[in-house]
C-alpha positions in Angstrom: 32.2 7.6 -37.6 33.0 9.5 -34.4 30.6 11.7 -32.5 30.5 15.4 -33.3 32.7 17.1 -30.6 30.1 19.7 -29.7 27.5 17.0 -29.3 29.9 15.0 -27.1 30.7 18.0 -24.9 27.0 18.8 -24.4 26.3 15.1 -23.6 29.1 15.1 -21.0 27.5 18.2 -19.4 24.1 16.6 -19.2 25.4 13.3 -17.8 27.4 15.3 -15.2 24.2 17.1 -14.1 22.2 13.8 -13.9 24.9 12.1 -11.8 25.5 15.2 -9.6 21.8 15.3 -8.9 22.0 11.7 -7.9 24.7 12.5 -5.3 27.9 11.6 -7.2 31.2 13.5 -7.1 32.2 14.1 -10.7 35.7 14.4 -12.3 36.2 15.0 -16.0 38.8 12.7 -17.4 40.7 12.3 -20.6 41.3 9.1 -22.6 40.0 6.4 -22.4 36.7 7.7 -20.8 35.1 11.2 -20.4 34.2 11.4 -16.7 34.2 9.4 -13.5 31.5 9.6 -10.8 31.9 8.4 -7.2 29.4 8.1 -4.4 30.3 6.0 -1.4 31.4 2.6 -2.5 30.1 3.0 -6.1 32.0 4.3 -9.1 30.7 5.0 -12.6 32.9 5.7 -15.6 31.2 7.3 -18.6 32.1 7.6 -22.3 30.3 9.4 -25.1 31.1 7.8 -28.5 29.6 6.6 -31.7 32.7 4.5 -32.6 32.0 0.8 -32.2 35.7 -0.1 -31.8 36.2 2.5 -29.1 33.0 1.4 -27.3 33.9 -2.3 -27.5 37.4 -1.7 -26.0 35.9 0.3 -23.1 33.1 -2.3 -22.7 35.4 -5.2 -22.5 38.1 -3.7 -20.2 37.5 -4.0 -16.4 38.2 -0.9 -14.3 38.9 -1.0 -10.5 38.7 1.8 -8.0 40.9 1.5 -5.0 39.4 3.1 -1.9 41.0 2.7 1.5 42.7 -0.5 0.4 39.5 -1.9 -0.9 39.1 -2.7 -4.6 35.7 -1.6 -6.1 34.7 -2.7 -9.6 33.6 0.3 -11.6 30.3 0.4 -13.6 30.6 1.6 -17.1 28.2 3.9 -19.0 28.2 4.7 -22.7 26.1 7.4 -24.4 25.8 7.0 -28.1 23.7 8.1 -31.1 24.7 5.0 -32.9 21.7 2.7 -32.6 23.7 -0.3 -33.9 26.2 -0.1 -31.1 26.1 -3.1 -28.7 27.5 -3.6 -25.2 27.9 -6.6 -23.0 28.9 -5.1 -19.7 28.5 -1.3 -20.0 25.1 0.4 -19.6 23.9 1.9 -22.9 22.1 5.2 -23.2 20.6 6.3 -26.4 19.4 9.9 -26.9 15.9 9.0 -25.7 17.4 7.5 -22.5 19.5 10.6 -21.9 16.5 12.8 -22.4 14.4 10.8 -19.9 17.1 10.8 -17.2 17.9 14.5 -17.7 14.2 15.3 -17.3 13.8 13.2 -14.2 16.9 14.8 -12.6 15.8 18.4 -13.6 12.4 17.7 -11.9 14.1 16.4 -8.8 16.2 19.6 -8.6 13.1 21.8 -9.0 11.2 19.9 -6.3 14.2 19.9 -4.0 14.1 16.1 -3.5 16.6 13.3 -3.7 17.2 11.5 -7.0 18.4 8.0 -7.7 19.4 7.3 -11.3 18.6 3.9 -12.8 21.4 3.2 -15.2 19.4 0.7 -17.2 21.1 -2.3 -18.7 23.5 -3.3 -21.5 22.1 -3.8 -25.0 22.8 -7.5 -24.8 20.7 -7.8 -21.6 17.9 -5.8 -23.2 18.0 -8.2 -26.1 17.9 -11.2 -23.8 15.0 -9.8 -22.0 13.1 -9.2 -25.3 13.9 -12.7 -26.3 12.4 -14.1 -23.1 9.2 -12.1 -23.8 9.1 -13.5 -27.3 9.6 -17.0 -26.1 6.7 -16.6 -23.6 4.5 -15.3 -26.4 5.6 -18.1 -28.7 4.8 -20.7 -26.0 1.3 -19.3 -25.7 0.9 -19.5 -29.5 2.3 -23.0 -29.8 0.1 -24.4 -27.1 -3.4 -23.1 -27.7 -6.3 -24.7 -25.8 -7.8 -27.9 -27.3 -10.1 -27.0 -30.2 -8.3 -23.7 -30.7 -5.5 -22.4 -32.8 -3.5 -19.2 -33.4 -5.3 -17.2 -36.1 -5.7 -13.6 -37.3 -9.0 -12.2 -36.2 -12.1 -12.7 -38.4 -13.4 -9.1 -39.0 -15.3 -9.7 -42.2 -18.5 -11.8 -42.0 -19.9 -14.3 -44.4 -22.5 -12.0 -46.0 -20.0 -9.1 -46.3 -17.5 -11.5 -48.0 -20.1 -12.5 -50.5 -20.9 -8.8 -51.3 -17.2 -8.0 -51.7 -16.6 -10.9 -54.0 -19.3 -9.9 -56.4 -20.3 -13.6 -56.7 -23.6 -15.2 -56.0 -22.7 -18.4 -54.2 -21.8 -20.0 -50.9 -18.9 -18.5 -48.9 -16.9 -21.0 -46.9 -14.4 -20.1 -44.2 -10.9 -21.6 -44.7 -8.0 -21.2 -42.2 -4.8 -21.1 -44.2 -1.5 -22.0 -42.3 1.5 -19.7 -42.3 4.9 -20.0 -40.6 5.3 -16.7 -38.7 8.7 -15.7 -37.5 10.5 -13.2 -35.3 14.2 -12.7 -35.5 17.0 -10.6 -34.0 20.6 -10.5 -35.2 23.6 -9.1 -33.2 27.1 -9.3 -34.6 30.0 -7.7 -36.3 32.9 -8.4 -38.6 36.0 -6.5 -39.4 37.5 -6.1 -42.9 40.8 -4.0 -43.2 39.9 -1.8 -40.3 36.3 -1.3 -41.3 33.5 -2.4 -39.0 30.6 -4.4 -40.6 27.5 -4.6 -38.5 24.8 -7.2 -38.9 22.4 -5.9 -36.2 18.7 -6.1 -37.1 15.3 -7.4 -35.9 11.8 -7.9 -37.3 8.9 -10.2 -38.0 7.5 -11.8 -41.0 5.6 -14.8 -42.4 5.7 -17.3 -45.2 3.0 -19.5 -46.5 3.0 -23.0 -45.0 1.6 -24.2 -48.3 3.9 -22.8 -51.0 6.7 -21.1 -49.0 6.0 -17.6 -50.5 6.5 -14.6 -48.3 3.3 -13.1 -47.1 2.5 -9.5 -46.1 0.7 -10.3 -42.8 1.1 -9.1 -39.2 1.8 -12.3 -37.2 1.8 -10.3 -34.0 -1.9 -9.7 -34.5 -2.8 -13.4 -34.2 -5.0 -14.5 -31.3 -6.1 -17.8 -29.9 -9.6 -18.7 -31.3 -11.9 -21.6 -31.1 -12.2 -23.3 -34.5 -15.5 -22.1 -36.0 -18.1 -24.6 -37.0 -17.9 -25.6 -40.7 -14.5 -24.0 -41.1 -11.9 -25.9 -43.0 -8.5 -26.0 -41.3 -5.9 -26.5 -44.1 -2.9 -28.6 -43.2 0.6 -27.3 -43.7 2.5 -28.7 -46.7 5.9 -27.4 -45.4 7.3 -28.8 -42.2 8.5 -26.4 -39.4 12.2 -27.4 -39.8 12.0 -26.8 -43.6 10.4 -23.5 -43.0 13.0 -22.5 -40.5 15.8 -23.4 -43.0 14.2 -21.3 -45.7 13.6 -18.3 -43.5 17.2 -18.5 -42.2 18.6 -18.5 -45.7 16.4 -15.5 -46.6 17.5 -13.6 -43.5 21.1 -14.3 -44.0 20.9 -12.9 -47.5 19.0 -9.8 -46.3 21.4 -9.1 -43.5 24.5 -9.6 -45.6 26.8 -6.6 -46.2 28.8 -6.0 -49.4 31.8 -3.9 -48.7 34.1 -2.1 -51.1 37.6 -0.9 -50.0 39.8 1.2 -52.2 43.6 1.0 -51.7 46.4 2.9 -53.4 49.7 1.5 -54.6 51.9 4.0 -56.3 49.8 5.6 -59.0 47.4 2.8 -59.1 44.1 2.6 -57.2 42.7 -0.9 -56.4 39.1 -1.7 -55.4 38.4 -4.8 -53.5 34.8 -6.1 -52.8 33.8 -8.7 -50.3 30.4 -9.9 -49.0 30.0 -10.6 -45.3 27.2 -12.7 -43.9 26.1 -13.3 -40.3 26.7 -16.8 -39.0 23.9 -19.0 -37.6 24.9 -18.3 -34.0 24.3 -14.5 -34.5 20.7 -15.0 -35.6 18.1 -15.7 -33.0 15.0 -17.0 -34.8 11.6 -18.1 -33.4 9.1 -19.8 -35.8 5.4 -20.6 -35.0 2.2 -21.5 -36.8 -0.4 -18.9 -37.6 -3.5 -19.2 -39.6 -5.0 -16.6 -41.9 -8.9 -16.7 -42.3 -10.1 -16.6 -45.8 -13.6 -16.7 -47.2 -13.8 -18.7 -50.4 -16.8 -17.7 -52.5 -17.9 -20.1 -55.3 -20.1 -18.5 -57.9 -19.5 -18.3 -61.6 -15.9 -17.9 -60.5 -14.0 -18.7 -57.3 -13.0 -15.6 -55.4 -11.1 -15.6 -52.1 -11.5 -12.7 -49.6 -9.2 -12.1 -46.7 -11.5 -12.4 -43.7 -9.3 -10.0 -41.6 -8.7 -7.2 -44.1 -11.6 -7.7 -46.5 -9.2 -7.6 -49.5 -9.8 -9.8 -52.6 -6.8 -12.1 -53.1 -5.0 -11.8 -56.4 -3.4 -15.2 -55.8 -4.8 -18.2 -53.9 -3.3 -18.8 -50.5 -3.1 -22.6 -51.0 -2.5 -25.0 -53.9 -5.2 -26.6 -55.9 -7.4 -23.5 -56.2 -7.5 -21.3 -59.3 -8.9 -17.8 -59.0 -10.7 -16.4 -62.0 
């Protein structure tokens, strides 16, 4: 879907103001881009589009400015409202980026001072930077100090857990293992001229005991010293098996089923096809996180999540039956 023409014109006007404030000479252009900006030995070509195909062609094609016999590579800037659009070379501005730079430029004009615009980075470089941060956090989680482990915080004490359970009996703290994961997917496929996008990112967790998906926030885990008398439950599912299961689930969730209608004479045909991202398009990080649970044994066995205070409807590990 293309960008609304009135939106495109207003975006070009705002980008022109930003770059003029930064000292660039602006020329509005036709196809294949909307404007060019030159300042000294620097050239910026800008395009406003929501069309992934148009953006990809612009992103992949090199442009050279010849100035006094010198060839200067042009930087490329794309403004889009399409959050799924990705770039490798071109700088990518979403509406919030345009708003930020427009505000900075307007303030510079009001105060009568110089302004230098920071074009940002391509979506791929942004993703690579996010992945480095994730890897650093993962390394911290995977290498807790001796006698420590990554665990959701204990916010409910032993006495409070006993009161919540309604049982008169001893409450024992158990640390139940989960395989937490963070993923990002970037990729596209084409089917009869239609673009299929697999972009997505998120976090989740599965039980390291039974493999069931768990509604927990793995980002909330911290490194804690193992409390005295706490039972650390060992994982039943290996990391590689967990990763395989998670990948299979993500591939299914990110798949796109496309229906294309074609006409032949008086007949209309409908063709359906399911597209899945390949393994190379999914970046996945898996690490071990423990969930603290108070197990209260009275007339019945009741388990209380030590982070949220909720009574568990199902046990978090095998071999326990809740009544």
